[in-house]
C-alpha positions in Angstrom: 60.9 -80.1 -84.3 58.7 -82.7 -85.6 56.1 -81.4 -83.1 57.0 -77.8 -83.2 58.8 -77.6 -80.0 61.4 -75.2 -79.9 64.9 -76.6 -80.1 68.5 -75.2 -79.5 70.0 -73.8 -82.7 71.7 -70.4 -83.0 70.7 -69.8 -79.7 72.1 -72.5 -77.6 70.0 -71.6 -74.5 67.5 -69.1 -73.3 66.1 -68.0 -69.5 63.3 -65.0 -68.4 65.4 -63.3 -66.0 62.4 -60.9 -65.0 59.2 -61.3 -66.2 59.9 -58.7 -69.1 63.7 -59.7 -69.8 64.9 -62.7 -71.4 68.6 -63.8 -71.7 69.6 -65.8 -75.0 73.2 -67.4 -75.1 74.5 -67.6 -78.8 76.2 -70.9 -80.1 80.0 -69.9 -80.4 82.1 -70.7 -83.0 79.3 -70.6 -85.6 80.7 -69.3 -89.0 78.3 -67.8 -91.9 78.8 -69.7 -95.5 81.2 -66.8 -96.2 83.9 -67.8 -93.0 82.7 -64.9 -91.1 81.8 -65.0 -87.4 78.3 -65.4 -86.1 77.4 -62.6 -83.6 75.0 -60.9 -81.6 75.1 -58.2 -84.0 73.7 -60.4 -86.8 70.7 -60.8 -84.4 70.3 -56.8 -83.9 70.4 -56.5 -87.5 67.5 -59.4 -88.4 65.3 -57.6 -85.7 65.6 -54.4 -87.3 65.0 -55.9 -90.8 62.3 -58.4 -90.1 59.1 -56.0 -89.7 59.9 -54.4 -92.9 61.3 -56.7 -95.3 61.6 -54.9 -98.7 59.0 -56.8 -101.5 58.1 -59.3 -98.9 54.2 -60.3 -99.3 54.0 -60.4 -95.6 56.3 -59.2 -92.9 57.4 -61.1 -89.8 56.7 -57.9 -87.2 53.9 -60.1 -85.8 57.0 -62.4 -84.3 58.4 -59.3 -82.6 55.4 -57.4 -81.9 56.4 -57.9 -78.0 59.9 -56.6 -78.3 60.7 -53.2 -76.8 64.4 -53.5 -77.4 67.3 -55.6 -77.7 70.6 -55.6 -75.5 73.8 -56.7 -76.2 75.9 -57.8 -73.6 78.5 -59.4 -75.4 78.8 -61.1 -78.5 77.6 -64.2 -77.6 74.7 -62.9 -75.3 71.5 -61.2 -75.9 69.0 -59.5 -73.5 65.3 -59.1 -75.0 63.1 -56.5 -73.0 59.7 -56.8 -73.8 56.8 -54.6 -73.7 54.7 -56.7 -71.0 55.3 -60.3 -69.7 55.6 -62.6 -73.0 56.1 -66.5 -72.2 55.9 -67.0 -75.8 59.0 -65.2 -76.7 61.2 -68.3 -77.7 58.5 -69.7 -79.8 57.7 -66.5 -81.5 61.7 -66.1 -82.2 62.4 -69.7 -83.5 60.6 -68.4 -86.6 62.8 -65.4 -87.2 65.7 -66.5 -89.3 68.9 -64.8 -88.6 70.8 -62.8 -91.5 74.1 -61.3 -91.6 74.3 -57.6 -91.2 77.6 -57.8 -93.5 75.8 -59.4 -96.0 72.6 -57.8 -95.9 73.0 -54.2 -95.1 71.4 -52.2 -97.9 70.8 -55.5 -100.1 68.1 -55.8 -102.2 65.7 -58.6 -103.0 67.9 -59.4 -106.2 70.7 -59.7 -104.2 69.2 -62.7 -102.4 67.4 -64.0 -105.4 70.9 -64.1 -107.0 72.5 -65.6 -103.9 75.1 -62.7 -103.4 73.4 -61.9 -100.1 71.8 -65.3 -99.2 74.6 -65.8 -97.0 73.6 -68.4 -94.0 74.6 -70.5 -91.0 72.9 -73.8 -91.7 74.1 -77.2 -93.1 73.5 -76.3 -97.2 74.7 -73.2 -98.8 73.2 -72.0 -101.7 74.7 -72.6 -105.2 72.2 -71.3 -107.7 68.3 -70.1 -107.3 66.4 -69.8 -110.4 62.8 -68.4 -109.3 59.9 -70.6 -109.7 62.0 -73.3 -111.1 64.7 -74.6 -108.7 67.1 -74.1 -105.9 70.4 -75.7 -105.8 72.4 -76.5 -102.6 75.5 -77.8 -101.7 77.0 -79.2 -98.3 78.4 -77.0 -95.8 81.2 -79.0 -94.3 81.6 -76.3 -91.7 78.4 -76.4 -90.3 78.3 -76.5 -86.4 75.8 -79.7 -86.3 75.8 -83.0 -87.7 77.3 -83.6 -91.1 74.3 -83.9 -94.0 74.7 -87.2 -96.1 74.3 -85.6 -99.2 77.0 -83.3 -100.9 74.6 -81.7 -103.1 70.6 -81.3 -103.2 68.2 -79.8 -105.5 64.7 -78.5 -104.7 62.7 -78.3 -107.9 59.5 -76.7 -108.4 56.9 -78.5 -109.8 53.5 -76.9 -109.3 51.0 -79.4 -111.2 50.0 -82.3 -108.6 50.2 -84.8 -111.2 53.2 -84.1 -112.5 54.9 -84.3 -109.0 53.7 -88.0 -108.7 54.9 -88.5 -112.6 58.3 -87.3 -111.8 58.3 -89.6 -108.3 57.6 -92.5 -110.3 60.0 -91.9 -113.2 62.8 -91.2 -110.9 63.2 -87.7 -111.8 63.3 -86.8 -108.1 63.8 -88.6 -105.2 61.0 -87.3 -102.9 58.2 -84.8 -103.2 55.6 -83.1 -100.9 52.1 -82.1 -101.4 51.2 -85.5 -102.5 47.7 -85.4 -104.1 45.2 -87.2 -102.2 44.1 -89.1 -105.6 47.4 -90.5 -106.2 47.9 -91.6 -102.6 46.6 -95.2 -102.9 48.1 -95.4 -106.3 51.6 -94.8 -104.1 50.6 -97.1 -101.6 50.7 -100.0 -104.1 54.3 -99.3 -105.4 56.9 -101.0 -103.7 59.7 -98.3 -104.8 58.1 -95.9 -103.0 57.6 -95.1 -99.3 54.8 -92.6 -97.8 55.6 -90.6 -94.5 52.2 -88.8 -93.2 51.8 -86.6 -90.1 48.6 -84.4 -89.6 49.4 -81.1 -90.4 49.3 -77.7 -88.9 47.0 -76.0 -91.2 43.1 -75.6 -90.4 40.6 -75.2 -93.7 38.1 -72.9 -92.2 35.3 -70.6 -93.5 35.3 -67.2 -92.8 31.9 -64.6 -92.7 32.2 -61.1 -93.4 32.2 -59.5 -89.6 33.1 -56.2 -91.0 29.4 -54.6 -91.9 26.4 -54.3 -90.0 24.1 -53.7 -93.2 23.8 -55.8 -96.4 26.7 -58.0 -97.4 27.4 -58.9 -101.4 26.4 -62.1 -101.9 24.0 -62.5 -99.7 20.2 -62.3 -100.3 16.9 -63.3 -99.6 15.1 -66.1 -101.8 13.7 -63.3 -103.7 17.2 -62.3 -104.8 16.7 -59.1 -102.6 19.6 -58.0 -100.1 19.0 -58.5 -96.4 19.1 -55.4 -94.1 21.2 -56.6 -91.5 24.4 -59.3 -91.7 23.1 -62.5 -90.8 26.3 -63.8 -89.9 26.5 -61.1 -86.7 23.9 -63.3 -85.4 25.5 -66.5 -83.6 22.8 -68.9 -84.5 23.3 -68.4 -88.0 26.9 -69.4 -87.6 26.3 -72.2 -85.0 23.8 -73.6 -88.0 26.2 -73.2 -90.6 28.8 -75.4 -88.7 26.6 -78.1 -87.1 25.3 -78.5 -90.7 28.8 -79.6 -92.4 29.5 -82.9 -92.0 33.3 -82.7 -91.2 33.7 -86.5 -91.4 32.2 -86.6 -94.8 34.5 -84.0 -95.9 37.7 -85.9 -94.8 36.5 -89.0 -96.0 35.1 -88.6 -99.6 36.5 -85.1 -100.3 40.1 -85.0 -98.7 40.1 -89.1 -99.4 41.3 -89.6 -96.1 44.2 -87.0 -95.8 42.4 -84.7 -93.5 40.9 -85.0 -90.0 37.5 -83.1 -88.7 38.6 -80.7 -86.2 36.9 -77.7 -83.6 40.1 -75.7 -82.9 43.0 -74.4 -84.3 45.5 -76.8 -83.8 46.1 -80.9 -84.2 46.6 -83.8 -81.5 50.4 -83.9 -80.8 50.6 -80.1 -80.8 51.3 -79.0 -77.1 48.5 -76.2 -77.8 45.9 -78.8 -78.7 43.1 -79.0 -76.0 41.3 -82.7 -76.5 38.3 -81.2 -74.4 37.3 -79.3 -77.5 35.9 -81.9 -80.0 34.7 -81.2 -83.5 31.1 -80.1 -83.8 28.7 -82.7 -84.3 26.8 -83.2 -87.5 23.4 -82.0 -86.7 21.4 -80.5 -89.7 18.2 -81.1 -87.7 19.2 -78.5 -85.1 20.5 -76.1 -87.9 17.5 -76.0 -89.4 16.0 -74.8 -85.6 18.7 -72.2 -84.9 18.0 -70.7 -88.3 14.2 -70.4 -87.6 14.9 -69.0 -84.2 17.2 -66.5 -85.9 14.2 -65.4 -87.8 15.3 -67.6 -91.3 13.0 -70.3 -91.4 13.2 -70.3 -95.3 16.8 -69.7 -94.7 18.9 -67.6 -97.4 21.2 -67.1 -100.2 24.9 -66.8 -100.0 28.0 -66.8 -102.3 30.7 -69.2 -101.0 34.0 -67.9 -102.7 36.8 -70.1 -102.9 40.7 -70.3 -104.3 40.8 -73.1 -106.7 44.5 -73.6 -106.4 45.8 -72.5 -103.1 45.0 -75.8 -100.7 44.7 -79.5 -101.3 40.6 -80.0 -102.8 39.8 -76.3 -101.9 37.2 -75.9 -104.6 36.1 -79.5 -104.1 35.5 -78.6 -100.3 33.5 -75.7 -101.0 31.3 -77.6 -103.5 30.7 -80.4 -101.1 29.8 -77.3 -98.1 27.6 -75.5 -100.6 25.4 -78.7 -101.2 25.3 -79.6 -97.3 24.3 -75.4 -96.3 21.7 -75.9 -99.5 20.0 -78.9 -97.8 19.3 -76.7 -94.6 17.9 -74.0 -96.6 21.3 -71.8 -97.2 20.9 -71.9 -101.1 24.8 -71.8 -101.5 26.4 -70.8 -104.9 29.9 -71.5 -105.4 32.7 -68.7 -106.8 36.2 -70.7 -107.4 39.0 -68.1 -108.2 42.5 -68.5 -108.7 44.6 -67.7 -105.7 46.2 -64.4 -107.3 42.6 -62.9 -107.9 41.3 -64.4 -104.4 43.6 -63.0 -102.0 43.6 -59.3 -103.5 39.8 -59.4 -103.4 39.7 -61.1 -99.9 41.7 -58.2 -98.8 39.4 -55.7 -100.0 36.3 -57.4 -98.1 34.5 -58.2 -101.3 33.5 -61.7 -99.9 30.4 -62.4 -97.8 32.0 -66.0 -97.1 35.0 -67.2 -98.0 37.1 -70.6 -97.8 40.5 -69.8 -96.2 43.4 -71.7 -94.4 45.4 -71.0 -91.6 48.8 -72.5 -90.3 49.8 -71.6 -86.6 53.5 -72.4 -87.6 54.3 -71.9 -83.7 52.3 -74.4 -82.1 50.2 -72.6 -80.2 46.7 -71.0 -80.6 47.3 -67.3 -80.3 49.5 -67.4 -83.5 46.1 -66.9 -85.3 45.8 -63.4 -83.5 
């Protein structure tokens, strides 16, 4: 639901029947879009396929990491055996979307993109899909849940921020997401437009390279010479960098009120949020003292690498952080890259310090691990 709490769907109910066995009762009478029955065998097929989805940029194996085996009791009852007690199993499984064995067995990526294998059970069925441009849906009148109000829906891909806003104001689309922060006040003044906001699950964070004990690429002393030992291994350096960031200033000036300071993975309202963990207080003087204690009274130089087209205001955020770090003696240069280049190089550990984002879509903090 809106607070990422698991709700019944294809699984009507679930319960733990021992420390390592969960029983799931599937909803009776559910039909695939082609009219065939949904059964436990489709769930088994999905679990087998999920860790190694062909041509997927990221598999779903993490959600199934604790599953040892799946026992089919009857066509509508499953018992899932876990390798150890795993109370988060229902949460994990809510992010495994079930695909049919009869349509998916041996299906290729193209079979799904074309719609031949994209046979679901949901309130809309796929009419057409043009990758990177649009997806067209029609209402599934055989859906087991409430009847949807629209007979047809079109999802358009408008990558350009200003283009999305312009399309909304022109009446070309009825709804947009990822509203540019720079357009929010303008849209608030539009009587034809309603804005709906909720704190998101995505955390924007800064990640240091801990993979090396020695010198890091992009980190030097003030004379441009490599530093022999990785400075980010020292907790005092990391704390200094953290409290040198004015998080409230970032949310107000860079994000224009569309973000909130945080000191943990999850926002208020999510069940794993801990109100006892506040955002670190902005303390540049304390940061300088910590750097001096760590052996860097004059600071050092670092390159902060960021995508420039992945997250809202990502490069602007990095530039603001660079100015804050420079003020405490960590002279920071920003390298902004397109996501395609950034992600490939980040996976090869080419950056000493990078800006990244993570959304704990299960609503609990251990998903980040």
